[in-house]
N, C-alpha and C positions, 0 to 999 in steps of 0.2 A: 680563362678556361673552365669547362666544368670541370664537376669533380666525379668519380665513379658511381659511389654511392649516394647522391647529393639527394635522391628522391626516395631514400630511405629512412624510416624511423625506427629508432631502438629503445626499447623499455630496457633498463639495464637494474637489475636487482641485487646483483653481484657485489660481495664484499672481498678484503683480503686481496690477491693477487690474481689469481688463476681466472676468475672471472672479468675482472677488471680490466686485464688487459686485453680481452677480446674487444670489450666495450672500446679502449682506446684505441684501437688500430682499425675499428671499424670507422668512428670518428675521423681519425686520420684519412680514411678514404672517402671521408665527403658524408657519410650518413649524420644525422640528427640523433643523438645519444640524450638520453635522460636516464641520468642517474638516480635512482629512488632509493633512499635508505631509510632505516628504522631510526626512531627516535633516539637509540644509543649509538647511532653513527658507524661508520665503516671503523674497522677497530683500528686500520690503517691511519686514519687521520692523526692519533695519540703516537705514531713512532717516533722517537726522538731520534737524532736532532731536530732544528726546525728553525725555519727562517721567518722571523716576525710573528711567529706562533702558528707558520704553516708547514705542515712536513712535506720535504720533499718526496719522502717513500710514497707519500700519497699520492703526489701531484703527479709524479711519473707515469702513473697506470690510471688516471682520471681527469687529467688535463682536456679540454676539448667537449667536458660533458656539460649538460645544465643539471645543476642539482635540486633533488626536490628530498624533502623528508616526509617520511607518512609512515602512518603505525598501520600496517597491513594484518595486524592479530586483531582488530578492531571491526566490524563490520560496515560501519562507516568510509573506514582507511579502504578494505577491499572495494568497495563501490566506487571511491574515486579511479582507483586503477583500470578498473573493469570498463569505466567511462572512456578511458584513453585506449584501449585495445582496439576498437574500430579505425581508428587511425594509424597504428601501428603495424610493422611488417616483421620485427623478430622482438622477442623477449628472452632476456639471459636471464639464468639463474643457478645460484651455485649452493643452494640450501640441500642436506641430505635428502637421499631420494624420500619422497611420499609427503616432505613437508608442502611443498605446494600445492598439492592436493587438499591437504590437514586444511590450509587456509580458503579452500573455495576457488583455488586460481589454479586448478590443472589444466594440461591441455584441452580436456573434452570440454570445459567449461571456456575457455578461451576459443577453442576453433567453432564453438556454437555461436559466437560472437562475432567472429573473424575468421573464415575457412581459410582464410590465405596466410593464417597466424604462424610464423615460426618460432617453437618453444625449444631454446637450448639451453642444457641441462649439463653443466658441469658437477661432478663428484668425485669422491676419493675411489672408491671401486666399481661406479656402474651400477645400474640399476638392476632388482632381480634377480640377485643372487645371495650366499649366505653373507658376504661381507658389505651389503649394500648400506647396512644401517651404522656403520664405523663411520666418525668422524676422520680426516685427513686433513693434515698439515704437509708441507714440503719433506720436511726432515721427517716426517713419518713413511712419507713413500719411499725416501731413498735409503731407510732402513730394511722396508719390506719387499723393495725390488730390485735388492742386492748392488745398488749404487755404494751404499758405506762400506759394504764387506770388499767390495772390488775394488775399490780406493784405496783402502787399506793394505790388499794383499798384494795390488800392482806396485805400493811403494813399500814392498820388502815386510810386510806384517806390522806397519805402525799401527800403533793403539786406535782403537774406533773412534773418529770425531765427525759429528756434523757441518757438512759444507754450507760456508756463510752465504751462499747465495740458492735461490728457491729455484732450483732446475725443475723440478716437479710440477710448480705452478706456471711457470714461464712456457715451457713444452705444450701444458695443456692448453692454456690461454690460445697459443698459437695452431693446436691440434683445431680446437674449437673454433677458429676464424677458419679456418680451412671449409670445416663442416659447414659452417653459416653459410658460407657464399655458396658450396655447392648446392644448400638446400634453397638458395636464391634461385640459382640458375635452373634448378629441376621444377620449381613454381611458375617459372614462364612457360615449361611444356605442357604441365599438369592442370595449372591454376588452382592447386591445391597446396598449403602450409603442412607442415609436418613436426615431428619431434625428432630432437637432434640430440644426443645423450655423450658424453664424453668423459671417460675416467682418466684421472691422475695418474693411475696405475700403469694401464696400458699404454699411455704416452709418455712416460718415462722409461716403460722397457723399448716402444718404438723408437725413441732418440738413445739410446743406449747403443752405439756401434759396435761394443762388445758382446753382446749378449747373446748371439746364435754361436760366437766362437766359446763363449762360455760353458753354454747346451753341450758342445760337444764332448766335455769333460775332459777336454786335453789340456795340455799346458801350455797357454799362451805365451809364456816366455822363449819356448821353442819351437812351437807349429807354427807360432804367427808372426814371433819376435816383435812386436809393440810398433813397430812403425816410428815415426817420428813424436807419437806422444811419449816415447819414452826417453826422449830427446832431456838432457839435463839442463841446469840453467849453470853459467860461469859467471865468476866475477872478471870485470874489464880492470886495465889498469887505473883506472879514474875512480872507482868506487862503484860504478854502476853497474848491471848486470846483462847478459846476453842470454838469448836461447840460440841453439843451431838445430836446423830441422833435419836431424839424422839420426837413424838409429848405428849408435856406434857396434854394434854387435854383428850388424847383417854386413855380406858381401858388399856392397857397393859403398856403404859408410864406411866401413873400415879402410876400405881401399881409397877413398877419398882421402880420410884425414892423415893417412899414411901418406900419400903424395902431398898433401899442403905442408904437411910437416917436414917432410925431406926424412922422412924416418923409415925407410925401407928395410930396415933390418927387424921392423914390429912383425912384418909377415912371416918371416922364419921363428919368431918366437911361441915355444908350444904352447903358452897360453891363450894365445891367441889365433890358434892353426885354424879351428873350425867355429862354425856358428855355435855350437854348443858348451866350446871352451872359452870362448868371448863373453857369453853369458854368464859363465860361472866367475868370469874375472872384469866384470863389467866393470865395478868400481875402479880396478885398476888402470883400465883403459881411459875411462873420464877423468880421471888426477891428470894423466898424461896429456891427454886433449886441453883440459882444464888449463894446465900452467901455461900450455903454448896461448891459449885465446887471453890470458891475463897480461899477454905483451902489448896488446890494442887497446884502445882508447872509445871506440864506438862500433854498433852493429857494421855500419858500413864497411869499415877497416877489415873487419873478419871476413865480410862476405868476398873482399877483393882478392884477400890473402887466399882463400880456398878456391877462387875462379873456378867453380861451377856452377853454371846458371841455375838449375834445378834444385841447389843447396842455398836456403836463405838463412840469414840470423835477424835475429829481433831484441830488440833493447828491451827490458822489463820497465815498464811505466805504470802510473797512476791514470786512472780515468782523466782526471784533469790536465794530465800532463800532454795525454793524445788530445782532448779539446784545445788546447794550445798548438795544435799543431797547423802548419800549412795546408795538409791533407784535408783536416776538420772543417777548416774555413772554404777550401774550394769546393769539398762535397756537400759541406751546409750539415754536417753529421751531429750538430747539437743546436737546440731552439732554445732563445731565450723566452720563458714565459712568467705569468704572474700570479700568486696564490692569492684566492680569495678578494674582497673589495678594498682589502688593504693592498692589494697589488704588490705584495708580497715579492721580490725580485728572485726568481731561481731559474738554474738550466737543467734541461731535460734531453736526454738523446733524442734525434730524429727518427723519425720510421726510414726505414731501408730504400724505399721502393721510389724510382723517377720515372714518370711517367712521358711518353713522347706527346701524347693528345690531350692529356690530362693533368690536372693539378692533383699532388696527395701531400700528405704529410700535414704537420700544425703549422699553420703562420705565427710569424714572429708576435709575441704578446697575446698567444691564446690564455685564457684562463683556467684555473684549475678552482671549481667553485667550494665555497663556503657551504657548510652543511645548511640544508634548505635555502639557500640563496635565490633560487630560480624561482620560489613557490608559485608565486601569484603570476608572473606572466605563463610559466609552463600551464597551471590548474585554472587561468584562464583560457586560453587557445586548445588544450587539448581534451581538458575535461567539461569545458563549458560552463566555469564555475564564474558568478562575481564575485565582488569584493564582499560582500554580505556574506555569501555563503562560507568564503574562505576564512572569514573574521570567526562566523562560528566553528569552524572546525579546527583553528588554532585555540580558540577558547576551550574545546574539548581537548585539547593536546593531542588530536589527531594529524593535523599540520602543525608542526614547529620547524624552530629556526633559531639560532643565537644560544642565549642563557635566561633561564626562567629563573628568577631569585624566590626561594621559598620562604626564606625568614632570616631574621637577624635578632644576635642574641647581643645582650648588653650584659658585663658583668663587673659590677661596680666593687672593687677592692677598697681595704683599708689604707692602703700605703701608698694609692694613687688614687685621683677623682674618676678614671675611668680606664681600668689598666687593659682591659681586654674587649675585644669583640670578637662575633663568628658569625661568620655569613653561610648559609648554604644554597647551594645553587644547582641546578640538573638541566638535561637537555631533554623537554618535554616530559613526559610520565616516568621514563627511567634515567635513573642518575649513575652513570658509569664513573666507575673510578678513574677512569685516565683522563676524563675531562679535565680536569686539575692539568694536565700538561699544557693545555692551550688556552688557558683561564689564569687572570691573575687580575688583582684588585688596586686601587691608590688612594688616597685620602687626601685630595685638593686642600689645599691649605689658603688660596686665592692666589700665591708668587706664581711670577710669569715665566714662562722659557722652557726649555724643552733639555733635557739630558739623559743618560740612559745609563741604567745601573745593570751592568751585566752579572747576572747570578749564574755561574756553569753549573751547580750541584744537582745530582741528580731530579730531572723535572722540572726543573726550573728553566724560565727562557730569556732572552734579554729583553727588558721593560721600557719602553719610557718612560719616564718619571720627572714631572718636575719639580723643580728645588723645593724644599719645603714640605714634601709631599710623604708621605709613609709608604715602604715597600712590602707588599704582601706576600707571604711563603705559603702553598699549600701545604695541607697536612691530611693525608688518604685517611678517610675514616667512613668505612661501610657504603662506599659509593655516591658519598656526597662532597662536595669540595668545601674544606673550611679553612679560614686563614685565622692566624693571629699576625700581630702587628705592631709595629710601633712608628711614630714620628719623629723627625729628625730634619735637619736645616739643609743639608746637602744629601744626594744619593747616596749608597753606600759604596765602597771599593769593592773590587773583585775578592780581596783578600777577606775583606767583612762577611760577604756573602759566605764563601768557603767555612768560613770559621763558626758562622751560624749554624750553617747547614750540617756541620759536621757531627754536632750534637742533637738533640731535640729539638726541630725548629719552633716546637708551640712554646717550648720552655722558655727559651733563647729569646724568642719575640715578646713573648707575654710579661717576662720579668723587665725589661727594659721600656715598655710601652707606658707612656703620660699623653692622654687623650683628654683637652676640656673640651672640645668641640666636636663632633665627627659628623662626617657624611662619606659613606661607603658606596662608592662607583663599582658595581661588578661589571667588568672588562670582559669582552673576548680578545685576542691579541690585534683587533683590526679596529675595537670601536667600542665606548661604552653603551652598553646595552639598557642598565637600568640604573638609577641611583635611589638609595634609600638614606633620609638624612634623618637624626638623631642627636639630642642633647643629651650628655651626660649627665 
């Protein structure tokens, strides 16, 4: 079956979450999405934990895209992008307002080349206002748009804290998807493209189902009562937990639980006579109901005992537990994908839509690309460049991929033949500090076989290390990845990794290093990028 957007080409310049989720969903709908990253890469590539060096956080919203690394701050990089615009339908971007124009890639420039182009811009506060120049992450919008305050107030005045989920980002990405699809539909009528801009602030407000109530100035605990979102979580007899879709202070909810528990006398208790009384004594009602719930060992048993079809009980689960359910398999709610050329295995949520006359969503085995993984095929096809031109761009650092070895320094010490070595690596011209999270080095000694050293200290990854090789630990230093290392006959035990990581890694490794002949391979998590040989 065909896919709804299979004739649409998207150039995705976005990073982080709010923009990339839009690109992911467009890809799931069949669009060809080319992710264009700067030399320092999308910052979410470096969010840990990772699987074989690939971040699942990055993969979730970038799987299904072709990945190109291009320096748009340089004229030659800008020209490469412009050469792809005639074939494109949509450009997605989430720079601060005005940055795209400064790069010479604003809508006026792009529409001159392609009048049908749709430029979708995601920003924190929108364009053309007093806050346009401010940056924004989800936590910023949660604080500014009332979410952080509201959650604290609704939970009885708990201390303010940031939510671990990026609601403002994901809401905005979904709103941007709707706006882009509307612009595509409008283009069918007018033949013209346009700009579409979506702010995180307004997206967060629109998705706050309590915003209008809050704007009345009335107390929602009395006037609105809170509905099922006031439902408490109760322990079951087996140590699991369950929530029940009832506001126990509402007339309906209170009537249901009194009948289910066979406690008619509660209706005559003055503490629970009116809604206002029950709100004041909410904790007492929940304690009574919670004690009754605790005799059951499943959500299903609680539902049966309540006996009202409109009242549901739900067990508190992890995402992994839901993924293991019969429902998830029947629905295809999760899909197995791979990260990069190494095919790092991971699972991500599938898109929620199912079409009768079209295919949608990710195909099993879809790839979340490495940085620059698809440079050559994309630049050949969409920019019309041959290998010689691409080689020249790589040589100038305008197109980049993998790791660039900048230098190697050897330090011969008095106490050992060659105790310490240091390698500096970068991604193209810019060398991000975080890149060491996806990079390691090994010192092959010719021994055969593969084992895995699992070092779980912060920023380390599980590394395949042949017996007899050194294990390298990254050290942060001014944006370049540095390693100190030691040789050994077997990969280190996890406890040893933790011990060495607990103090200064550089001191721990260099103290114990004894190297007589060194060959330092600088690797990404999926393949060896380059090797420098050195005799100590």
